[in-house]
N, C-alpha and C positions, 0 to 999 in steps of 0.2 A: 351347307348345313343350316337350316333355318332355326333362329332363336326367337321364341315367341315373347312379345312384350304387350302390356295392357292395351295399346292403341295401334301398334304396328309390328312389323317383324322385318328382319333383314337377314342375308346370307353371309356367313364368314368364308372368305376363300379357302380352298381345300388345303393348301400348305399351312395356314395359320390354324386351321382346325386341327390338323395332325399334331402340330406343335403343342396346342393346348391340351390335347389328350395326353400326349407324352409328359408334359409338365405336371398334369394333375396326377398321373400314375406314379410319378417319383416324388410324392409329397414327403415321404420319409427321408429323402436325401436332403431336401430343403430344409426340414425341420431339424436334422442332424447339423447341418451347416449353421443354421441360426443359433442353436444351442452351443455349438463350438465356439462361434464368435462372441456370444454372451459370456461363456465361461472363461475365455481369454481376457476379456475386458474386466470381468470380476476379479480374476487372479491379479491383473495389473493394478487395479484399484487397491486390493488387499496389500500387495508388497510395497506400494508406494506409501501407504499408512504406516507400515512397519519401518520403512526407511526413515519417515519423518519423526517417529516417536521412539522406536526401539533401537534401530542402528544407530541413530544420532540423538542421544540424550541431551536435554537442554538444561541451561543453567541461567540463574538470574543474579545480575550485578546491579549494585546501587552506585550512582555517581555522586561524589562529593567535590564541590567546586571551591577553589581558593577565594579569598576575600576580594581580590581583584583579578578579573580575566581581561587582559589587555588585547588579546587576539580578537580580531573581527571574525564575522561568519565565514569569511574566506577560509580560515583554518579548519572549520567544520566541513567545508566543501572538499578539502583535501582528504579528510577522513572518509567521506562517502566515496570519493574516487578509489580510494584503497579497498573499501569494502566491495566495490563493483568488480575489482580485479580479482577477487577470490571467489567469484561465482563458479558454480558447478553445473554440470548437466550430464546426462547419459551419453557416453561416446561410442558404445558398442552395444551389440545384442545382449550380452550378459548383464551389463549395468542397467539396461532398460527393462528387460524381461525377467531377470532373476534377483538382481539387487533391488530393483524398483527405484533407482536414483532419480530424484527430481531436484530442481533448483532450491536450495535452502534460503531461508529468509531471516530477518532480524526484526525485533520489536522494540521501538523506543517509546517509552511510556512516562508520562508526567501525570501524577496522581495526587490527590489532596484528600486527606482524612480530617474532616473538620477544619480546613485551613492550614494544616500541616502538610507542607508539600515535599514530595520525594520524586527523584528522577531514577528510572530503572532502565536497564537493558535485559531483555529476554532473548537469549542467543543459543545457537548450538554450541555444546561444549567443545567440539572439535575446532571451532572458530575462535575461541576465547583468546588465545595468544595473538592471533592476527589483529583482533579488534583492540585489545589492550595496546599493542604496539602502535597501531594507528593513532589511537587517542593520546598516547604519551608523546608521540612525535609532534603532534600539533599543540597539545596542551600539557607541558611538563609538569605542572603543579597539581593536575587533577588526580583524584584517588578513586579507587574501586574497592568495594567490599562485597563479598559474596553473600547472598540472602539465603538463609537456611530454610525459611518458610515463606512461600508465596503469599503475598497480601490478599489474593483472591479467596484464600482459604478462611479468612476471617468471617465471610458470610456464607450462607447455605449454597450447596451446589446447584440447586434449581431455582428458577424464578418463582414457581409456585410456592415453594417452601419460604422463600424470601417474602412473599406477600402474606403468607400465614403468620409470619413473625412481625407483621405491622408495617413493613417497609413498602414503598412505592418507587416505581423506576420509570425512567425514560432513557432510551438509548437510540442511536442512529449512527449512519455512516454518511461520509461526505463524498460527493462526486463532482465532476466537472459539468459546467453549464454548456461548454463548447468543445470543439475538437481538441484533444490534448496536445496537438502540435502547437497550439497557442499557449504561451506561458502566462504564468501569474506575476504579479510584482515580486521582485526579489530584493535581497539585502542591498544591491547596487542602487536601487531606486530610493532606498531610505537614507543612503549616504548624503551628506552635505559638505560643502567646503569649510563651513565653520562648525566646530565640535559641538557648541552649544545647541545647534539646529539639528544634530543627528538624532535618530530615533532607533532603539533596538526593538524590533517587532515582538520579541519574546517577552517584553515587559507586560503587554496586555494579557498574555497566557497566565503569567505568574500572579497578576493582580486578581484575575478572575478566580484562579484556584484558591487563593487565600481569602476570598470574600464570602465563603460559605460558612454556615453555622457549624458549631462542634458536632452535631449529630449527622450532619450531611456528608455525602462522599460525591466526588467528581473525578472521574477517571478518564483518561485519554491515551490511546495507543496508536502508534504509527507503525504499520507493518510494511517493510520494504523488502523487495526481492530483486535482485539485479536481472535485468533482461539479458538473455543470451543472444549471441551474435546474429542468428537468423531473424529474431524479432526485432533487433535493433535495426537491421538492414531495411526491414519492412517499415518501421517507424520512420526511419530517414527518408525513405521513398515517398511516404505519406506527406511528410513535410515539404519535400521538393515539389511534389504535385500541387500542394496548396500555394507555394510560392509562385509557381508558373501560373496558376490560376488568377492570382492577384496581378501578376504582370499582365496577362491578357486583359484583365479587366480594366487596367489603367492605361493600356497602350492604345486602344481605340475607344472613341466615343460610341455609346450605345443608346438605343431608344428605349421607349417605356417597356416594350416587350423583350428587351435584351438583345435586339438585333444591332449589328454593326451600322453606324451611320455613315452614309456614302455622300461625299461632296458632289453635288450636281454638276458643278463646273469641271471638275477633273476626273470624275468617276471613280476616285480612289477613297479609301476609308479615311475618316477624320482622325487624325492622330492627336492624343492628348497626353499631357505630362502626368505621371502618377501623383496623387495627392501626397502630402508629407505624411499623413497617418498611414497610408498604404506602404510607403517606403520604410517606415519604422516597423510596420507589422512584418514585412518580409525580413527585415533585419532581426527582429526578435525571434521569429520562427527559426531562422537559420542558426541563431545562438542557442536555442533549445535543443534542436536535433544534433547539434554539434558536440554535445557533452554527453557522458554516460547516463543512460536512462534507467529507471526502476519502475516496476509495477508496485503500486502503493495502495494501502487500504488505511483509511483514517476512521477509526471507530472510537465513540465515547459513551460513557454511561453516567447518568446522574441518579443517585440514590438518597433517599430521605424517609424519616418516619412519615406516616400518613398525616399526622397533625400539621406538619410544616412543609410537606412536599409541595413544590410549584412546577407544574408542567411547563409553564412558560418559561421560567428560568432554565429548565432542562433543554428545551428546544433551542433557546436563543444564546445560551452561555458560550459554548465552544464555537457555535456557528458565528456569532458576533466577532469573536477573536480572529477567526479564520477569514472574515470579510475585509480585514485590513489589506489582504493580498489581492483583492479583487480589482480588476480593471474592465470597464465595459468594452473597450476596444479589443481586448485580448481574451483573457479567461478569468473565471472565478469559480469558487466553491458553491455547491448547492446542496440541498437536502436529498438524500436518497429515500424518497417517499415510499418506495416498495420495501424498505428494510426497517424503517423506524417503527417503534413501538406503539405508535398511535394508530387506532383503527376505529372508524365510526361508520354508522349506518349510511352516511352521505358519501363515503369514499367507496370507490370500486373494490370488490364486486357487489357491494351493497347488501350482503347477507352475513349473518353470524358475526357481528362486530366484536362482541366480547370473546368469542372463541378465536377470532383471528388475532386480536390484541394479545391474548394469552400465548398463542403460538409464536408470534413475533417476539415476544419477551424472552420465551424460552430459547428461540433460535439465536438471538442476538447475545443473550447471556452465555451460552455455550460457546459461541464464536469468540467472545472476548475472553473467557476463561482459558480456552485452548489456544488462543492467538493464532487462529486459523485464517489463512487466505482463501480465496475462492478455489475450488478444485480445478485441476487441470483438464479432466476428462468428463465427458457427459455422464458416464456411468457413476462416477464419484458424486456428481451433482444430484443424480436421481436418488442415490442411496441416502443422502442427507435431507431429503424433502420431508417436511412435516405436513400433516393432514390439512392444516388450514394456513400454511405458510410455505411455499415452494422454496424461497430463498435463492432464486436465480441471481447471477451476477449482473451488474450494470452492463449496458450495451457497450460493445467494444467501439473504438474509434472508427471502425469501418462501416458502422451502421448509424441509423438515424437516432434521434432522441438524446438524452443525457449520456454521459460517458464516464467510464471508470477512470481512475487516476494513473497517469503516467507522468512522473516528475524526474527531472534531471538532478545532478548533483548541486547545482546552484540553488534550485528551488527548495530541495530538501534541506540544505544548509540554512535557508531562510526560515523555514518552519520550525526546525529543530537545531538548536545550538546552545551551548553554555551561555548564560547571560553575561553580557560585556559589562565594562565599568560604567556605561551609561544607565544601568539598572541598579536601583538601591535594593540590593538583595538582603540586606540585614534583617528586616522584619519579615521577609518572605520565604527564605530558604536557608537551611543549615549550611555552614560554610566550613572550609578547612581553615583553621586559625594559624597553623604553623606548616611550613614547608618540610617535607621529609627528604633527606638526602641519602644517597647510597653510602656504603662502607668505603673506606680509603682503598686505593689501588692495591697496596701491598699487604693487605690484611688476609692471613690463611683462611681458607674456606672449608678445608677438609680436615682440620685438626692442628695440633701444635707442630712446629717446626716444618721439616721438608718431608712430610708424609706424601707418598706418590699419589698421583691421581688415579680414580678407580679404573680398573682395566688395563693399566700400564704396569708391566713388570718393572721391579726396581733394577736400576743399572742401565736401562736402555737409554741411549743417547749420551751417556757420560763419556767423556774423553779418557782414554787410557793413560 
C-alpha cells in the first residue's frame, strides 16, 4: 500500500496495513480506554485529597521549652525514630482506591513575628498522642499548648491581596546539590571533647529569627514524611551502588579518560589504596542509609512592608543558616531556583517576568499555608499547575541535576531540635519557668471515695 510523501513514497507491508486499518476503525475503543484511565486517576487524586484534609483533620501545637535543655540532639533523633515507626501506607485495594490512603506527614515550624519566636507542630490529629508521647519520653519538661487560630490567618489568603496591602514577599525551597545518599554535617560533627568548644547549630537559626524588625515576618517550615519500606529499600540500594562505585574508583588506578591503568611489566591492573576522603565518604554514606529516612521539604517565607523589604535578606537569611551543615566533600543545601519567587527577564524562559513572579508567589504562598508536600501522582501534579508556573518537584535522586531532600533521623535532629544549654535562649524565645508535675499516685480521678471505674459493674472482683 503506497503512502505519498512530498519527495518520495514507500509501501507498508500488508500485515501492518491491515493492523493499521483495524486500529483506526476501533478509535472509539481507544478513546474509551483513555477516558477510563484518566477517570480512574482523577478519582484517585480526589480521594487522596479527601484523605489528607477531611478523613484526617490536622491540629497545631506550640512547643514551650524549659529554662535548660540538658539533652543533646540525640534525644531528638529518638523522637524522629518513633515518628518513622508510625508511618502509614495503603496495604490493600480498598485503602488505596476507596479510602485514598497516602503516607501522612508532619510540619515542624520555626516562625518569627517581628523577632518574637514561636515553635509549632502542624500534625494530623490522629497522630497527636504518639507525637506527644515521643517528645515527653525524650524531653520530660517540654510543654505543648493547642493553638486555636493558625498564625497564617493573620495575613491575607492570596499573595496578590498581600501585595495590595503593601507587603512584599520572598520565598523559596531548599534542595540538595548532590545525590541525597551523601549526608550533610550532623550534630556529631559539632560535638567537641571540651564543652566550651561545643556548638549548637540551632543557635544560628534563633539569632536570625530574632534579628528582624517589628514589622517583618520570617517563617520556616520543615515537612517530613516517613519513607515506606519499598522506597527505603530502593534508597539503600542506591547508597550501596554509590559505595561500590567509590570502591572501584579507588581500587584501580585510572587514566585521564577513566580507563584502568595496566602495568606494562605484569599486564595486570595497577592497584591503589583508596584515599582517606574516599574511605570517609563510604563510611558516611553507609551511616546515612543505615538509619530511617524521610522525604523532606524545607520551605521559608520572608514578608515585610514595601518600605523596608529587603530581597537580599530574604534570599540569604535562612539559606545562610542552613549553610552551616554544608560540606564540599559530601552534600549541602542549595536554592531551588525553579520554585523561588524571583523571576527576571534574564532567567529562563525569558518571557513575562512579572507574570511568572506573581504566579510563583501565589504557588509558594498556597503551598506554605496548606503545608503541602509534592503530590504523589502525575495527575495531582498537573491539576495544581498554574498558567505561568508549573511547580514541578525537584529531580529525584535517580536523575541528573539538583535533588530533592531525603534526610535520615540524625540529619533531621541536627536541623530541628530544642535548643540545648549551649544556647542563651533568654532573649530569644519564651521558656517554661517552672516544671509541671503529675498528681500523686493515690489521688482519686473519678470522684470521691471508691467510686467504680466507668464500664465496670460494682462488686465485680470483690472477695466474698
